[in-house]
N, C-alpha and C positions, 0 to 999 in steps of 0.2 A: 215326512209329514203325515199326520193322521187326521181324520175327521173327528171333531169334538164328540165325546161320548154323550149320547142323549141323556143317560142317567145322571151325568154330572150337571148338565144344564137344568134338568128337572129338579135336581137337589138344590141348585142355586135359586130357582124360582120359588121352591117350597120354603127355603130358608128366609128369603126376602119377605114372603107373605107372613110367616110366623112372627117376625120382628114387629110388623105393623099390628098384628093381632095382640101382642103383648102390651101394646100401648093403648088399645081401645078402651080399657076401663078408666083411663086417666082423664082428668079435667084439663083444660087448656093451660091453666095456671101451674099445673104440676110439671109441665115440660121444661121449665127454665130454672127450677130450684137447684141450688148446690149448697147444702148445709156445711160441708167440710171439703177439704182438698181432694180426698180420695174418692169422693162421690161425684159423678158427672151428671149434668142435667139430662133427662131422657132425650131431649131433642138433639143434644150433642151426639149421643150414641147413634141416632138415626142418620145424622150427617156424616159422622166419622166412618161408619161401616160402608157408606156409599162412596166416600172419598177414596177408600182403599181400592175399590174396583176401578174407579176412574183413573187414579194415579198409577197403579201398577199394571193395568191391562189396557184401557182405552187410550190413554195419553201416549203410552209407549208403543202400542202395536196397531192401532186403527189409523189408517192413513186419512189425513185431513179431518181428524176428530175435532169437533167443535166443543170446547170446554163449556160446561153449563154456566159457571160463574167464576171468573178469575180469582176472586177473593176467598172462595170456599176452601182452597188448599191451605191458606193461612188459618182459617177458622177451625178446620176439622182435622188437621194433622195432629197426632198425639205426641209421640216421642221419637219420630224418625228424623234425627238431626241431619242426615245426609240428603233429605228430600227438600228441606227448606225451612223458612221461619214458621212460627206457630204462635197461637195465643197461649199465654202462660196458663198452666192447668188450673190454678186457683181463680182465674178470671172467667172460666167458662160460664159460670152462672150469672155473670154481669151482662151477657149479651142478649138483649131483648130482640135484636135482629141478628141474623135472618129469622123470620117468623117460622112457626111450625108449618104453616101451609106452604111456605116457600121451600122448606126442607123436604116436605113430601113431594113437591114438584121435582126437586132434585133427585130424590130416590126413584121416582117413576122414569125420569129422563135416563138415568144411568142403567137402571134395570132393563129398560127397553133396548138401550144401545148394546148392552152385553148380550142380550138374547139375539139380536140381529147379527152382531159380529160373529158369534159362535155358530149360528145357523148358516151364515153365508160364506164362511171362509174355511180354508184348510187350516187346522189348528195343530201346532206341534205338541208333543207330549209335555215338553217343559212348560208351555203356556197353559196347558190344561191343569198342570200341577199348581200353577199360580192361582187359577180359578178355585181349585180345591182348597188351597190355603185361605183364600178370601172367604170361602163358605164357612170354614171352621173358625176363622177370625170373627165372622158375624155371629156364629153360635156362641163363642166366648162372650161377646157383647150382649147376647140375649140373656145370659145368666147375670151379667153385670147390670143389665137393665132391671131385672127383677130385684136384685139385692140393693141396687141404688134406689129404686122406687120404695123398697121397704124402709131404707134409712130415711128417705125424705118424709114419708108418711109416718113412720114410727117415731120420728123426732118432732112431729107436729103435736102440740099439746092436745089437740082434739083427737089424736090417734085414729084418723079415718081409715076405713076399710078399702083395700085394693080390689079384692074379688072374693065374693062370698064363699065360693066352693073350692078355694085353693087350700088343699090339705098338705101342710108341711110337717105334720107330726104323726107319721105312721108308726104304730107300735110294733116292735119286734116281739112276736108271741112265742117263738120257739124257746126251749129250755136253754139256760146258760151252760156253756161248756168251755173248758180250756183245751185248745187244740195243740197237739204236740208236733213240732217239726224237728226232724232229726238233724244232727250235726252232719255237715257235708259241703261239697262244692256244688253250687247251683249257677244257673245262667239267668241274667236279668237283662232287660232292654227289649226294644221292639224287634221281633223276628223280621227277616227280610221276606215278607209274604205278599208284598204288593199293596197292602192296605195302607191307608193314610196314617201318618204320624207326624209329629213335630220333630225338628232336628234334635232337640234335647233328649228325646227318647231313644234315638238311634245309637248304634254301637253296642250291640249285644255282647255281653262280656261275663266272665266268671267271677263269682264272689264266694268266699268261704264264710259259712255261718256256724256258730256254735248251736247246740240244741237250745230251743226256746219254746215258750208257750205263749199263745195269743188267744184273746177272747173271741168267741164267735158272735158276740153282741157288742153294740156300742154302749157307752156309759149313758145312763138315763138321767133325767131331771131329778128323780128321787135320790139317786146315788150322789149327785152333785150337791143336793140340799144337805145331805149328811156332812159333807165337807164344809159347807158354809156354817152349819149349826155347830160344828166342832171348832169354830173360829179359825178355819183355814186361811181366810184372808188376813188374819191378824198374826199368824205364826211366821215370823221372819225366816225361820230355818227351812221352810218349804220352798222358798223363792230364790231365783237368781237375783243377784244384786241389782241388775238393770230392771228386772221385773218388779222388785220391791219399790224402787224409785217410781216406777210407772203407776202401780196401783195406788200409791199414796198421793202422787201428783194429780192423778185423774180421779181420785176418790172412788176407785173401783171396788164394789162390794158384792157384785152378782154378775151373771152373764148379761150381755146386751139384750135389751127388750124385756127384761124382767122388771115388774113393778110390784111393790108391796102395798096392797090396798086393804085397809081395815084388818091388818094382821095376816092377810092371805096373799100368797104370791100369784101374780097374773103374768101372762106373756103376751106381748103384742105379736100378732102374726099377720100375714098378708090377707087373711080373712077377718081381721079385727082383733080387738083385745079380748082375751079369753082367760079363764082360770087355768093355772099351770097344770098340764097333764103330767103326773109324776112318772108314768111308764114310758113316756115318749123319749126318743133320743135327745140328749143334750145338744144345743146348738148355740152358735154365736159366742164362742170363747176364743181367746187368744192362745198362742203357743205358750205364753207365760203361765196362763191358768191351767192349761192341759198338763204342763210339766209339774206344777205345784200339786195338782190333784193326784197325779201318778206317784209323786213322792209321798204324799199323805197315805196312799194305799200301799206303800212299800213295794211299788211296781215301777214300770217305766212305759214310755211310748215305744212302739216298734220302729226300727229303721225302715227306710223305704225298700231296701232289699228284702227284709223279712216280710214286709207287707206284701210285696209282689209275689214272693214265693208262696205265701200262705193264702192269698186272696181267693183261690179257687175252692177253698174249704168253708168259706162263709159268704153271706150276702153282703153286698156293699152298694153304695149309690145314694144313700139318704143324706149323708154328711161328708163334706171334705174332711179327711182324717189327718190330723197333725202327725208327723213322724219326727223322729229324733235326728233326721238327716239334714245337713246343710245343703242348700241348692248349689250344686257344683257340677262341672262338666263330667260326663262319662269319659272313660279312657279313649283317646284318639278323637275326641270331639273337635269338629271344625265348623266354624260359623259359615253359613252360606254366603256367597259373594253378593255384593250390592246392598241396597237398603233393607232387603228382607233378612239380612244377617243381623239386623238390630232387633229382630223379633223376640229372641229368647236369650242369646248368649250374653248380652251386655248386662243382664240382670243377675248374673251368677255370683252374687256377693251379698252377705248380710241378710239372707232370707232362708226360710225353712220350707222343706218339701211337704206338700199335702197329697194324699192319694185318694182315689175313689171317684167321687162325684157327689152331687147333692140333688135335692128335690127341685132346685132351680136350674140344674144343668139341662141343656137342650137335648132332645132326642138325637141319637147317633153321634153324640159327642163325648161318650165315655169309653174308656178302654183301660185294661189293667196296667198298661205301661205309662199312662198319662202322668206327667209330672207337673202338678200345679205348684205354685210357690207364692208366698206372701211374707211380709215382715212380721216379726214375732208378736207385735202389739195389736195387729189388725184382727177384727172379729166381726165385720159387717157381712162377711160371707157365711154360708151355712156350715160352720166348722164344728167338729165334734171330736170325741176321743174313743179310740180302741186301745185297751191296755195290753201290755205284754209283760212277760217276766221270764 
């Protein structure tokens, strides 16, 4: 047995505080809105991240723990089938109750209980690892909070502002270069260095790569406008068959949050509606669009192995970068035992890997081995393109 690391507990408290700060610009009415299935109401994120700590630490390990509300496990479970019943995802926005104030009471109750428990008890290394997973789980939801808030406000016809000084379009001012990576055998995956990672990153292994070239800059709005002006959305030969059906069914003609106003393109940002910044990195596109753009440029998207090997040669972290890799297990991958085994492994089908991070990613939650993953049509995250050839 070991005593809980003070730094881990401090990180927990810091993370809990930041989640609340992210919600401070919201009006009370914003907390319950769910425009589409993949966007959750902000108050649900507040409750779900709290339920995680109560379910996987307090209920299982604190003797005589008094559950805050017996119904909250049903309301705030997400996809953990082995833990119990849950509200259907599409119905999260239908819940006017529990109220926001009640959920904040829940957050305070669980935060205080975790702090007392880790201060007053001898904590095993395994349990401290669960706390670490919970911290990073909440960091994931901090990013989801921002992107869900953007979807909620950005699909409001009034296009209200979230926060005046939120800068999501930082221009890359360095000259463009094609970086050359030599043919050879490389290693990818999380090194066994004692630092936190998810199970899907582990299993460092060798890969063989042919020589390739990768851009040191992300694709910009101006470059994507060239694709649009060249009728890229109308050229069936650039698109996967499934993608062609999608853009026509959904009438997709531009990236998400782009608005053509009086002949000029504008972009909704978390700081409000603004004229499109041509030099800013492109954002909010699907894998389908990223692939079609790369085809139009007679180039391609990098694989996740290529991205990981090359990443130390360029700046990253503004946009989640689509790769050409399917989300699949690394060699010898084994899901963790119990409910936490549902965290990553069961989603390894029909999704694409994204690498890097974004302007919405929480501090201390990016690393070069991080494997994000989404379905090919989704674009509410800050997703962008880095070309390879």
